[in-house]
C-alpha positions, 0 to 999 in steps of 0.5 A: 442315355436310357435304360433301353437296350436289348435284354432278357432273363433266364430262370431255372426253377427248383423242382420237387415231386410231392411224397417222392423225395428221390424222384429224378428231377430230370424226368420230372422237369421233362414232364413239366415242359412236355405237359405244357407243350402238349396242352398248347399244341406246341409239338416237338417238331420245331426243335431248338437249333444249336448250330450257332451256339458256342458256349466255350468262347471266352470274352478274354480272347480264347476258346476253352477246349471241349476236353477241358470243359465241365460237361455242364458247359456244353450247352450246345449239345442236344441231349434229347431233353424237352426243349420247345419254343413258345409263341411269345418268342421264349424258350422253355426247356430242361436244363440238366435237372431243372425246368428253365424259362428263357424270356424273349428279347425285350427292350426295357426293364419293364418289359423284362418284368412282364415277360419274366412274370409270364414265365411264372404263369407258364411254369405254374401251368406246366407243373399243374398239368404234369401232376395230372398225368395218370399215376403222377404225383403233384409237382411243385416248382420254386422260383429260387436258387438253392436247395440248402443241401449245397446245390444252386441253380441260376437266374441269369440276365442277358444284356446286349452291349457294344462289342467295341467296349474293352472287356477289362472296362466291363470287369472293372466297373461291374464288379463293384456294382454287382457286389453291392447291388444285392442290397435290393436284388437279394431274395433272402435266405435262411442259412449261410455257406453253400450247405446252409450249416450256419444258421443265420439269415442272409440277403442273397441266395447266390452269394455263397456260391460265388467263388471267383472274380472272373470266369467262364463257368456257370455251375462251378467256380461261379464268377462275379463276371461271367466271360461267355462270349456268345452274342446270339447276334452279329458278333462284330457289333454286339457282345452279350453280357451274361450275368449269373451273379443275381438271385431269382426274384419274385418281386417286380420292383426287384426285377425292374431295378436289377435290369434297370440299374444294370442297363444304366451302368452298361450305358455309362461303361459304353460311354466311358463315363465312369471314373476309376477308383472303386476297385475292391480289395477282395471282391469275392469276400465282399460278395459274401460279407455284404450278403451276410449283413442284413443290417447293411453296415458292413464296410467293404475294403476298396483296393486303395485302403478306403472302406465303403458300405454297399449302399454308399457304393451304389450311391456312387453309381447313382450319382454318376448316372444322374450326371450322365442323364443330365448330359445325355438326356433321358426318357420316362422309364430311365427317370423312373428307374433313377428315382426308384434307385435313389428312393430305395437306397435312402430307405434301406440306409434308414431302415430296410423295413421301409422297403418291405413291400418292394424288396424280396429279402426285406419282405421275407425277413419280415415274415421270418421275424414274425414267426420267430417272435410269435413262436420263439424260434431260433434260426436253425428251426425247421419251420423257418426253412420251410417259410424261406422255401415257401416264399418262392412256391409258384402256386398262387394259393401256396406261395407266401409271395403270392399271399403278400400280393393278394393282401396288398403287401407287395407292390406290383408294377405291371397288370395281370392282363399284361402278363397273361397276354405275354404268355402267348404274345411276343414283344413287338419291338425285337426279333422275338416278334418274328420267331413267335409269330412264325410258331403261332402261324406256321408251326408245322412248317418250322423245323427249328429256331433259335435266338438268331434264326428260324429254319423253315421246312417248305414244300417245293424245297429240297433242303431246309431254309434258314432265315437269319435274325442276327439283328435283334431289332429287326423282325419287329412288328413294324418290320414284318407285321404287314408280311404276316398279315398278307401271308396265308402260308409259310411259303408266302412269308418266306417268299416275301422275306427273301424277295424284299 
């Protein structure tokens, strides 16, 4: 029993061009990605390989037709937008109107924190470089999920799990968990409803955009449980759980707990350890209601007529996790996740402000209340909306989250040195190592790459040569590090791989 599994994150960033409120966000996002690529010698020769992608395959056992799909679902089409692979194994690209950083595959919640924070550094520098272009205005990026004008953009999680687990079981056990985990994963928002027209504070930025319980969509009719069945790995062995219900977090503790607790719940689902009995009467309404109550007192109605708070619902999952760990064994990071999970829930139950140095929504609410008390502001005041957005500003000198970190008022879990290293270095224990090292060593010989392949364009070969990477735990430093060490050229590496 462990929090360790192949996982990662995808974050779309909010974007604004200073002094140009009507600037085309797609163009601005392209400038961010291309400016970073140009500054780091990442030519666009190595394109993203869309061949193995299938975003319309549904985990419930069918494929949505392309004719019936919303255009935003067709993520397997090359639209000619900026799209590069980084030497750390990540993908940096334009997703419709936003720059997006998709982290490399990692094997632990702590590593998610490291490489997601590295993505913030990448985005920060990309925006700075885009603003230095001749005639360009400054570009500002925000690690958040809403523009308070009715639009939302995603922060997605990905977890590899066993294919043989019935998807109905995934839905049954993850739905109550996702509805309630926002008490520690929420990033806070001034405004309720999608357009923010109700002037109150709520816990989550994504909650009001969740409209159905289960579904394939990601940009409209957003579900609690997303059914996209695109494993980016051996489909006979693996399912990739694509989670779209969560907020973009600045807090390292929130990112860590989000991935750590979800990994534990998935382990229990795979082992058939969780009992029935926690089904919700109205899951979508519960997502909204929990978010709308920062006092955390809202009573969620269960399908059997009982009621329970989100904290107590999380406590049920925690109790089952502790029993499971006692039976199956544990490791240091799993023990730490369990301890933090329990501590956060206990303190949230007493007084959420006890978590002010760990959780985004609590830290943001504390800042907002300071302004409200000092200046006598109601929730509809424009200054509070500015504070809300400014919390997520990626600029170190402007972002309120970063100011909290500098003043020692926000807990960190990883060092700045680890993050800086992860900007250019891939994790060593997944296939991202092979992908990243290929780009770092032999970029001019890589025609394309994706999560599950690297495509070489080699002298002496009449066609492109695809190296499949369908097993996420192959292609690690342990497996191929020595091959890179003794390969002077991409041809040497390819020959060594294909003759093993």
